[in-house]
C-alpha positions in Angstrom: 19.0 -19.6 45.9 15.6 -17.3 44.6 15.1 -18.1 40.6 16.2 -14.8 38.8 13.6 -13.8 36.8 13.6 -11.7 33.0 12.9 -8.0 33.4 9.7 -7.3 32.2 8.6 -4.8 29.3 4.7 -4.3 29.2 3.8 -2.6 25.9 1.2 0.1 26.0 -0.1 0.0 22.6 -1.7 -2.9 19.8 -1.8 -3.9 16.6 1.6 -4.3 14.7 4.1 -1.9 17.2 2.8 -4.0 20.0 4.1 -7.4 17.8 7.2 -5.5 16.6 8.2 -4.4 20.0 7.3 -8.2 21.3 9.0 -9.3 18.9 12.6 -7.3 20.0 12.0 -7.8 23.3 11.8 -11.6 23.4 15.3 -11.7 21.9 16.9 -9.4 23.8 15.4 -11.8 26.8 13.1 -9.9 27.9 9.4 -10.9 28.8 6.1 -9.2 27.7 3.2 -8.0 28.5 0.2 -7.4 26.3 -2.5 -4.7 27.3 -5.6 -4.7 25.6 -9.4 -3.4 24.8 -12.6 -5.5 25.5 -12.5 -5.8 21.3 -8.7 -6.8 21.4 -8.9 -9.9 23.9 -8.6 -12.1 20.8 -5.8 -10.1 19.0 -2.4 -11.3 17.8 -0.4 -8.5 20.1 -1.9 -10.5 22.8 -1.6 -14.0 21.6 2.2 -12.8 20.7 3.4 -11.9 24.2 4.2 -14.0 27.6 1.2 -12.2 29.1 -1.6 -10.0 29.0 -3.9 -7.9 31.0 -7.6 -6.6 30.5 -7.9 -2.6 30.3 -11.4 -3.3 29.8 -13.4 -0.6 27.5 -14.0 -0.5 23.7 -12.9 3.1 22.6 -9.3 4.6 22.5 -10.2 6.9 25.7 -11.4 4.1 27.9 -8.3 1.8 27.0 -5.3 2.6 25.5 -5.0 6.2 26.0 -6.1 5.7 30.1 -2.9 6.6 31.6 -3.8 4.9 35.1 -5.1 1.9 33.6 -1.7 1.6 31.7 0.2 1.9 35.4 -2.1 -0.3 37.2 -1.7 -3.0 34.4 2.3 -2.4 35.1 2.5 -2.6 39.0 0.0 -5.8 39.1 2.3 -7.6 36.6 5.7 -6.3 37.9 6.6 -4.3 34.7 10.6 -2.2 35.4 9.6 -0.6 31.6 7.2 0.9 29.2 7.5 0.8 25.1 4.6 3.5 24.1 4.7 2.5 20.6 3.8 5.3 18.4 0.1 7.0 18.8 -1.7 6.5 22.4 0.3 7.9 24.8 3.4 8.0 23.5 4.0 11.9 23.0 2.2 12.3 26.2 4.4 14.0 28.4 2.0 13.5 32.1 2.1 10.2 31.0 6.0 10.1 31.5 6.0 11.8 34.6 3.8 9.4 35.8 5.7 6.7 34.9 9.3 8.2 36.4 7.0 8.6 39.6 6.1 5.4 39.8 9.5 4.0 39.4 8.8 2.7 36.0 11.1 3.5 33.2 9.3 5.1 30.6 11.2 4.5 27.2 11.4 7.6 25.6 12.2 11.3 25.6 12.0 13.2 29.0 8.5 15.1 29.9 10.5 18.1 29.3 11.5 17.4 25.3 8.2 15.6 24.9 6.2 19.0 25.8 8.4 21.2 23.5 8.3 19.3 20.9 5.2 17.9 21.4 3.6 21.7 20.4 4.3 22.4 16.9 4.3 26.3 17.6 7.1 26.0 21.0 9.0 23.5 18.4 9.0 26.2 15.9 10.5 28.8 18.5 12.8 26.4 19.8 14.5 25.4 16.7 14.9 28.9 15.4 17.4 30.0 18.0 19.7 27.3 16.7 19.7 28.6 13.3 17.3 25.7 11.8 15.5 27.2 9.1 11.4 27.9 9.7 8.5 28.6 7.1 6.7 32.4 7.7 3.7 32.0 10.0 1.9 32.4 13.6 2.8 30.6 16.6 2.0 32.6 19.6 -0.9 32.0 22.3 -3.2 34.5 21.2 -6.5 32.2 19.7 -9.1 34.8 18.9 -10.7 34.5 15.3 -9.9 38.0 14.1 -6.7 38.1 15.4 -5.8 34.6 13.2 -7.6 36.4 9.6 -5.1 39.2 10.8 -2.2 36.9 10.7 -3.0 34.4 7.9 -3.6 37.8 5.6 0.0 39.2 6.2 1.6 35.5 6.0 -0.1 35.0 2.5 -2.3 32.3 0.6 -2.2 29.8 0.5 -1.3 28.7 4.0 -1.8 25.6 6.6 -3.9 25.4 9.6 -2.1 23.3 12.0 -3.2 22.2 15.4 -0.8 22.9 18.1 -0.8 19.3 19.5 -1.8 17.5 16.0 0.0 14.7 14.3 -0.3 11.8 11.9 -2.4 14.1 9.3 -5.1 15.3 12.1 -5.5 18.6 12.8 -4.5 19.9 9.2 -6.5 22.2 6.4 -4.8 23.8 3.1 -6.5 27.3 3.2 -6.1 28.5 -0.5 -8.1 31.9 0.2 -8.7 34.5 2.7 -12.8 33.5 2.7 -11.6 30.3 3.5 -9.9 30.7 6.9 -12.8 31.0 9.0 -14.5 27.6 8.7 -11.4 26.0 7.9 -10.2 27.0 11.1 -13.8 25.8 13.0 -13.3 22.6 11.6 -9.3 22.1 12.7 -10.2 22.8 16.4 -13.3 20.7 16.6 -10.6 17.9 15.6 -7.8 18.5 17.6 -10.5 18.7 20.2 -11.6 15.3 19.8 -8.2 13.7 18.8 -5.6 15.7 21.6 -7.9 17.6 23.8 -6.1 20.8 22.4 -7.8 23.4 20.3 -5.3 25.8 19.7 -4.3 26.6 16.1 -0.4 28.0 14.6 -0.5 29.4 10.1 1.9 28.1 8.6 2.8 29.4 4.5 2.4 26.6 2.3 4.7 25.2 -0.4 2.9 24.1 -3.4 5.3 22.2 -4.5 7.6 20.2 -1.6 9.4 17.0 -0.7 8.8 15.6 2.9 12.2 14.4 3.8 12.8 13.7 7.9 15.9 12.3 9.6 15.9 9.8 12.1 18.3 11.0 15.3 19.0 9.0 18.4 20.2 10.2 21.5 21.5 8.5 24.8 21.2 10.2 28.5 25.3 10.8 27.6 25.5 13.4 26.1 26.0 11.4 22.2 23.8 12.0 19.1 23.8 10.6 15.7 21.4 10.3 13.1 20.8 7.6 10.8 20.2 9.1 7.6 16.8 10.4 5.9 13.5 9.0 4.9 11.8 10.6 2.4 7.9 10.5 3.2 7.1 12.5 0.2 3.8 10.1 -0.7 0.8 10.9 0.9 -2.8 11.4 1.2 -5.4 13.1 3.8 -1.8 14.7 4.9 -1.0 10.9 5.8 2.2 8.8 4.5 1.4 5.9 2.6 5.2 5.5 1.2 8.2 5.9 2.6 11.9 5.1 1.4 15.3 5.7 2.3 17.5 6.7 1.3 15.6 9.5 -0.2 15.8 10.1 -4.3 18.2 12.7 -5.6 19.9 13.6 -2.4 23.6 14.4 -2.6 26.1 14.7 0.0 26.1 18.1 0.9 22.4 18.4 1.2 22.3 15.3 3.1 24.8 16.7 5.6 23.5 20.3 6.1 19.7 18.4 7.2 21.1 15.7 9.4 23.2 18.0 10.6 20.2 20.6 11.2 18.2 17.5 12.6 21.0 16.8 15.3 20.8 20.5 16.0 17.1 20.2 16.7 17.5 16.9 19.1 20.7 19.0 21.1 18.5 22.0 21.7 16.1 20.7 23.8 18.2 18.0 25.8 16.9 15.3 23.8 17.0 11.4 24.9 15.6 8.0 23.1 14.3 8.3 19.3 13.5 11.1 17.4 12.0 12.4 14.2 13.0 16.0 12.9 10.8 16.3 9.6 11.4 18.8 7.0 9.7 20.2 3.7 12.6 20.4 0.9 11.8 23.0 -1.7 12.6 22.6 -5.4 15.5 25.0 -4.7 16.9 22.4 -2.3 16.1 25.2 0.5 14.9 22.8 3.6 12.5 24.2 6.2 11.3 22.7 10.0 8.5 21.3 10.2 8.1 19.1 13.0 9.6 16.8 15.9 8.3 13.3 16.7 9.5 12.3 20.0 8.8 8.8 19.7 9.4 5.9 17.2 7.9 6.8 13.7 5.7 4.2 11.7 8.2 3.8 9.2 10.9 3.1 11.5 11.8 -0.3 9.0 13.2 1.5 6.2 16.0 3.1 8.3 16.2 -0.7 10.0 16.6 -2.2 6.1 19.3 0.5 5.6 21.2 0.6 8.5 21.5 -2.8 9.9 20.2 -1.5 13.5 16.7 -2.5 15.3 16.1 1.0 16.9 13.7 -1.2 19.1 16.6 -2.4 20.7 18.0 1.2 20.7 15.3 3.0 22.8 15.1 0.1 25.6 19.4 0.2 25.7 19.2 4.3 26.2 15.9 4.0 28.7 18.4 1.4 30.5 21.2 4.0 30.9 23.5 2.9 28.3 25.6 4.4 25.3 24.6 4.9 21.9 25.3 0.7 20.4 27.3 3.2 17.2 28.7 6.1 16.7 28.1 8.2 13.7 31.2 6.7 12.3 30.2 3.2 12.8 26.5 4.1 10.8 26.2 3.8 7.4 23.7 3.4 4.6 23.8 -0.2 2.4 21.0 -0.6 -0.3 17.3 0.7 -0.8 14.5 0.1 1.3 10.8 1.2 0.9 7.5 1.0 3.0 4.0 0.2 2.1 0.9 1.0 4.5 -1.7 -1.2 4.1 -5.1 0.5 4.9 -8.6 -0.9 5.3 -9.8 2.0 3.2 -11.6 2.8 0.1 -9.5 4.8 -2.6 -12.0 5.4 -4.6 -14.1 7.3 -2.0 -11.3 9.8 -1.6 -9.5 6.7 0.9 -12.8 6.6 3.7 -11.2 4.4 6.5 -13.1 0.9 5.7 -14.8 -1.4 8.3 -15.3 -5.4 8.1 -14.2 -8.7 9.1 -11.0 -10.0 7.6 -12.0 -13.4 6.5 -8.7 -14.3 4.6 -5.5 -12.7 4.4 -2.4 -14.2 2.6 1.1 -12.1 3.3 4.0 -12.0 0.1 6.6 -14.8 0.5 8.5 -13.4 3.7 12.1 -14.9 3.8 13.2 -12.0 6.2 10.6 -11.4 8.6 12.5 -10.7 11.7 15.9 -10.2 10.0 16.3 -6.5 11.2 19.9 -6.5 11.7 21.3 -7.8 8.5 22.8 -5.9 5.9 20.6 -4.1 3.7 22.1 -5.1 0.5 22.2 -9.1 1.4 18.7 -9.3 1.8 16.6 -11.9 0.4 13.1 -11.1 0.9 10.8 -8.9 2.6 9.2 -8.0 6.0 6.0 -7.7 6.8 4.8 -5.9 10.3 1.5 -6.7 11.1 -0.9 -7.1 14.2 -4.0 -8.6 12.2 -5.1 -12.4 11.4 -8.0 -14.1 9.4 -11.0 -13.7 11.5 -10.0 -9.9 12.8 -12.5 -7.5 13.1 -11.6 -3.7 11.5 -13.6 -1.5 13.6 -14.3 2.0 13.6 -12.5 2.9 17.3 -8.8 2.3 16.0 -6.8 3.3 13.0 -7.5 1.2 10.1 -3.9 0.1 8.7 -3.6 -3.6 8.4 0.1 -4.2 8.2 3.5 -2.3 7.2 5.2 -4.1 3.7 8.8 -3.2 3.6 11.1 -4.4 1.2 14.6 -3.7 0.5 17.1 -4.1 -2.8 20.3 -3.0 -4.0 18.9 -0.2 -5.5 16.1 1.7 -6.1 14.8 -0.1 -9.2 15.2 -3.1 -7.5 13.6 -2.4 -4.5 10.6 -0.9 -7.0 10.4 -4.0 -8.3 10.4 -6.4 -5.4 7.7 -3.8 -4.0 5.7 -4.5 -7.0 6.0 -8.1 -7.1 4.7 -8.2 -3.2 1.3 -6.0 -3.6 0.7 -8.2 -6.5 1.2 -11.0 -4.4 -0.8 -9.9 -0.9 -4.0 -11.2 -0.6 -6.8 -9.4 1.5 -10.8 -10.8 1.2 -13.4 -9.2 3.6 -12.4 -5.4 3.9 -11.5 -2.7 0.9 -8.2 -1.9 1.4 -5.7 0.2 -1.0 -3.0 -2.5 -2.3 -4.2 -2.4 -6.1 -4.1 1.6 -5.3 -0.6 1.2 -4.0 0.5 -1.2 -7.1 -0.3 1.8 -9.2 1.4 4.0 -7.4 4.4 2.2 -7.2 4.4 1.2 -11.0 3.8 5.3 -12.2 6.3 6.8 -14.7 6.7 9.4 -12.6 7.3 7.7 -9.0 9.6 5.2 -10.6 11.6 8.0 -12.1 11.9 9.6 -8.4 9.9 12.7 -9.3 8.1 12.3 -6.2 6.2 15.7 -3.9 3.5 15.6 -1.0 1.2 16.5 -3.5 1.6 13.0 -5.7 -1.0 11.7 -4.8 -3.5 14.6 -4.9 -2.6 15.7 -8.2 -2.1 12.0 -10.2 -5.7 10.9 -8.0 -7.6 10.3 -10.9 -5.1 8.7 -13.1 -4.6 6.4 -10.4 -8.1 5.7 -9.8 -9.5 5.8 -13.2 -6.6 2.9 -13.8 -8.2 0.6 -11.6 -11.7 1.2 -13.8 -9.9 1.0 -17.2 -8.6 -2.7 -15.7 -12.5 -3.4 -14.3 -14.4 -2.4 -17.5 -12.2 -5.5 -19.1 -12.7 -8.5 -16.7 -12.7 -11.8 -18.2 -15.7 -12.6 -16.1 -15.9 -16.5 -17.0 -12.6 -17.7 -14.7 -14.2 -15.0 -12.1 -17.6 -16.8 -12.2 -15.8 -20.6 -12.3 -14.1 -20.2 -9.0 -17.0 -18.6 -7.6 -19.8 -21.4 -8.9 -16.4 -24.0 -7.5 -15.9 -22.4 -4.2 -20.0 -22.6 -3.5 -20.4 -25.9 -4.7 -17.7 -26.9 -2.4 -18.7 -25.3 0.4 -22.2 -26.8 -0.6 -20.8 -30.4 -0.5 -19.2 -30.0 2.9 -22.6 -28.6 4.6 -24.4 -32.1 2.9 -21.7 -33.9 3.9 -22.1 -33.3 7.4 -25.5 -33.3 7.7 -25.8 -36.8 5.8 -22.9 -39.0 6.4 -23.9 -40.7 9.7 -25.7 -44.0 8.5 -27.7 -46.1 10.5 -25.0 -47.7 12.5 -24.0 -44.1 13.3 -21.1 -44.6 11.9 -19.6 -42.1 9.2 -19.8 -43.2 4.9 -17.8 -42.8 2.3 -17.9 -38.9 2.0 -17.6 -39.2 -2.1 -20.5 -41.4 -2.7 -22.9 -39.8 -4.4 -25.6 -41.5 -2.4 -24.8 -39.3 0.4 -25.7 -36.0 -1.0 -28.8 -34.8 -0.4 -28.8 -32.4 -3.6 -31.3 -33.9 -5.3 -29.3 -35.9 -7.7 -31.3 -38.1 -10.1 -29.4 -41.5 -11.7 -29.7 -41.3 -15.6 -30.8 -37.5 -15.5 -28.9 -34.1 -16.5 -30.0 -31.7 -13.8 -28.4 -27.8 -14.3 -27.8 -25.8 -11.6 -28.1 -22.0 -12.4 -26.3 -20.0 -9.9 -27.0 -16.1 -10.1 -24.7 -13.6 -9.0 -23.9 -9.4 -8.5 -20.6 -8.9 -9.3 -19.6 -6.0 -7.2 -16.3 -5.3 -8.5 -13.9 -4.5 -5.6 -16.0 -2.7 -3.4 -13.5 0.7 -3.1 -15.7 2.7 -5.6 -19.5 3.4 -7.1 -20.6 0.8 -9.6 -23.1 -0.3 -11.1 -23.9 -3.9 -10.4 -23.2 -6.5 -13.3 -25.8 -9.5 -13.3 -23.9 -12.6 -14.4 -25.5 -16.1 -14.7 -23.6 -19.2 -14.1 -25.3 -22.8 -15.6 -23.6 -26.1 -14.0 -24.5 -29.1 -15.5 -24.0 -32.5 -14.2 -24.7 -35.4 -16.3 -26.6 -38.5 -14.5 -24.6 -40.4 -16.9 -21.4 -39.4 -15.8 -22.3 -40.0 -12.1 -23.4 -43.4 -13.0 -20.8 -44.4 -14.2 -18.4 -42.6 -11.4 -20.5 -44.5 -8.7 -18.6 -47.2 -9.7 -15.0 -46.0 -9.5 -15.5 -43.3 -7.1 -12.0 -41.8 -7.7 -13.4 -40.3 -10.4 -16.1 -38.0 -8.2 -12.8 -36.9 -6.3 -11.9 -35.2 -10.1 -15.2 -32.9 -9.4 -16.0 -33.0 -13.1 -18.5 -29.8 -14.2 -19.9 -28.4 -17.5 -19.9 -24.7 -16.7 -22.1 -22.5 -19.3 -21.1 -18.9 -18.7 -21.2 -15.7 -20.5 -18.1 -16.4 -21.9 -18.5 -20.0 -23.3 -18.8 -23.4 -22.6 -16.3 -25.3 -20.6 -15.8 -28.7 -19.3 -14.4 -28.3 -15.6 -12.7 -29.9 -13.0 -11.5 -28.2 -9.6 -9.8 -28.7 -6.6 -9.2 -27.3 -3.5 -5.1 -27.0 -2.5 -6.8 -25.7 0.8 -10.0 -24.5 2.8 -9.9 -20.9 0.6 -7.2 -21.7 -2.4 -8.8 -23.2 -5.8 -7.1 -24.5 -9.1 -9.4 -25.0 -12.3 -8.8 -26.7 -15.7 -11.5 -24.6 -18.0 -11.0 -26.5 -21.1 -7.3 -27.6 -20.6 -6.7 -23.1 -19.2 -5.0 -23.4 -15.8 -6.6 -20.8 -13.5 -6.3 -20.5 -9.5 -7.4 -17.9 -6.7 -8.3 -17.5 -3.5 -12.1 -17.4 -2.2 -13.7 -16.5 1.1 -17.9 -16.4 1.4 -19.6 -14.6 4.1 -23.0 -14.9 4.0 -24.6 -13.9 0.4 -21.1 -12.1 0.0 -18.5 -14.0 -2.1 -14.6 -12.5 -2.1 -12.6 -14.0 -3.9 -8.7 -12.5 -5.6 -7.6 -13.6 -8.6 -4.7 -12.6 -11.4 -3.7 -9.8 -8.8 -7.3 -8.3 -8.0 -10.2 -8.7 -5.7 -13.6 -8.8 -6.8 -16.9 -9.6 -5.0 -20.0 -10.9 -5.5 -23.7 -11.3 -4.2 -25.0 -14.5 -4.4 -28.5 -13.7 -5.5 -31.6 -15.8 -3.9 -34.0 -14.9 -7.6 -36.8 -16.1 -5.0 -36.4 -13.9 -2.8 -34.9 -10.8 -4.5 -36.3 -7.2 -4.1 -38.1 -5.5 -6.4 -36.9 -2.9 -8.8 -37.1 0.4 -6.9 -37.3 -0.6 -3.4 -34.2 1.0 -2.7 -33.8 4.8 -2.4 -32.0 5.6 -6.4 -30.9 8.8 -4.9 -30.1 7.7 -1.5 -27.0 9.1 0.2 -25.3 6.2 2.4 -22.8 6.7 5.3 -19.2 5.1 4.4 -18.2 4.6 7.8 -19.9 3.9 11.2 -19.4 7.4 13.1 -20.9 10.4 14.4 -22.7 13.1 12.9 -20.9 16.5 14.2 -22.5 18.6 11.3 -25.6 19.1 9.1 -25.6 21.3 6.6 -28.9 21.3 4.4 -32.7 20.7 5.7 -35.2 18.9 4.6 -36.8 20.7 0.9 -33.4 22.3 -0.1 -32.2 22.3 -3.2 -28.5 21.4 -4.0 -25.8 20.8 -6.4 -23.7 17.6 -7.1 -20.9 18.0 -4.6 -22.7 20.3 -2.0 -21.5 19.4 1.5 -24.2 17.6 3.5 -23.1 16.2 6.4 -19.6 16.0 8.3 -19.2 12.4 10.3 -16.4 11.5 12.8 -14.8 8.3 12.5 -11.2 7.2 13.9 -10.8 10.7 15.3 -11.0 12.3 11.9 -13.4 14.2 10.4 -15.3 12.9 7.0 -17.2 15.2 4.6 -19.9 14.1 2.8 -20.7 15.7 -0.4 -23.7 15.2 -2.6 -23.6 12.4 -5.6 -25.8 14.7 -7.8 -28.3 17.9 -8.2 -31.7 17.8 -6.8 -33.7 18.5 -3.8 -33.2 17.0 -0.3 -36.3 14.8 -0.2 -35.5 13.3 3.5 -32.9 14.3 6.0 -32.7 10.8 8.7 -30.3 12.1 11.0 -29.1 15.0 13.1 -26.0 16.4 15.1 -24.7 13.9 17.5 -26.7 11.0 16.3 -25.1 8.0 15.3 -24.5 6.2 12.2 -23.7 2.6 10.9 -21.9 1.6 7.6 -24.5 2.1 4.5 -27.4 3.7 6.3 -29.4 6.2 4.5 -28.2 9.6 6.1 -30.4 11.0 3.4 -32.7 10.9 0.3 -31.6 13.5 -2.9 -34.7 13.6 -5.7 
């Protein structure tokens, strides 16, 4: 009798969602297959799947967006199902049809449903037919500038320009006045062509104060449709969500009934099947308006899993197989409160520009409930981290810069907020700028704590949230930070010297703690002082002046003379540190490769440290600190670096240059536009002056920290 092999599920995605899907597939007895681009060959999702297939290429277009490559991979491994995750091909109607033609189950809705709801304009028209309220706007096919200007003037300002095929915050601009429409229109079209290969737009009235409430819906192939309650996704930056929670704050039974009923009717209007999310804007008077329907699993689906006790990926797989929904509406209920925070590689103090770099160290908060998506929320003991990143991975500019999702659940919103604040303080990432500290400020903001959320919250309180970090940075106790950096540097130097000098004449390894084996310049009975110079560079998340710091480390010959008689004492790593704030008798211990524990005049200090080149990165008391180890022999002469240099904040493509050499500019004048990660990033003048030097033109590729131009 031939062996029976488990069904195969190919995951046409990467990162944390690919890992997330693989987890459920394994629990359901399915064999998971990963696909990967050239830069993802050692990625976490590849390691966590049962099989993996190379797609080749570097960019998304050469790999995860190439439907032919994905289908070929599925045929090669014999996969019966494809899960598209979110992003990439998840809302591609043509791909859904290709899967059907290849007799492969696409885990998602029908191509027809995707087409209707994938077009914001078609979706508006479809839901209006079933009496779901929509905002005043224009969603027709005529797209010439003059006609759109007329329509915009008739709708009134402020308004939003939306890419018809848009999503994820891309292809979206707010326009405050008539004169601003055409430049914004050009930008939306350009970004939409790049991200979605479709430059059609629609116009919609903008609500100055609103909340973003979305409803999770699910439908099977037998006509059953349910909702799994709502999520509040109002906390956004750059029109992208960063904190989501369920249930929504202040949601009454009557309003919930109205919104969930409208969401179910939206799904019914397009004969929907599978997981979907209907998004609404909620006005202060509790009037709500349809925004769009996402025909896929949402990034924020874990908060719904936490409060309903359901595994939505399992639901997707079962429905795609033709099974009925696992639960009826009467069997679903809410329990507890869940909050999700998205951890991004980005610079909050630079308007959340995406960041790139190597993750040298990562520690997730204590994770007692990582895989417990089926537990009732009120019983959750810990937190959940969904991630696709591990130490050593490189965050590049080809893909989305999200590192992970941190999800907590409590019996009440206050308990969940407390858990999130503690978890964020315990989250440690060294090597790339990130938004962990900013998220902590946001979670602890008094208005957010009170539930006073709306879509422009971050925009309105941005300066306050950023200044909170700047104020804390101004009162940093440098001495323990310097002590951690010094002891780490000494330890890795000792390890390096030990590696080089540990072999004795007989080819045997000698005592690793003997001072006689170290090539560090030690002399018997003499005091030796080593000076280390650092430039303190803050948390690398904002513009700052480097603070030059000096640490003198004293080793006494007498102490070493005693210690070579009792080598256990040398293992204690005793030093005398002369730091800006005082002199400290210091003892340090490495509890692991990155964790250091110190005693400074009896004071206990602990932190996490990593190093790359001359950059020392450390996490101490809930904050990241970056120092550059300066070799005074090779310092750049003063004035070598352009004082008026405007540098590229990330790798990308120059798509617009709005100034020329010799032109006078004022502070905040737009200079260039750099496209990275499928979004446009405007570079503005940091100060008034004259453009002395212009180094790049449209079409040029730039790398991180390149001098784009110089303002004198």
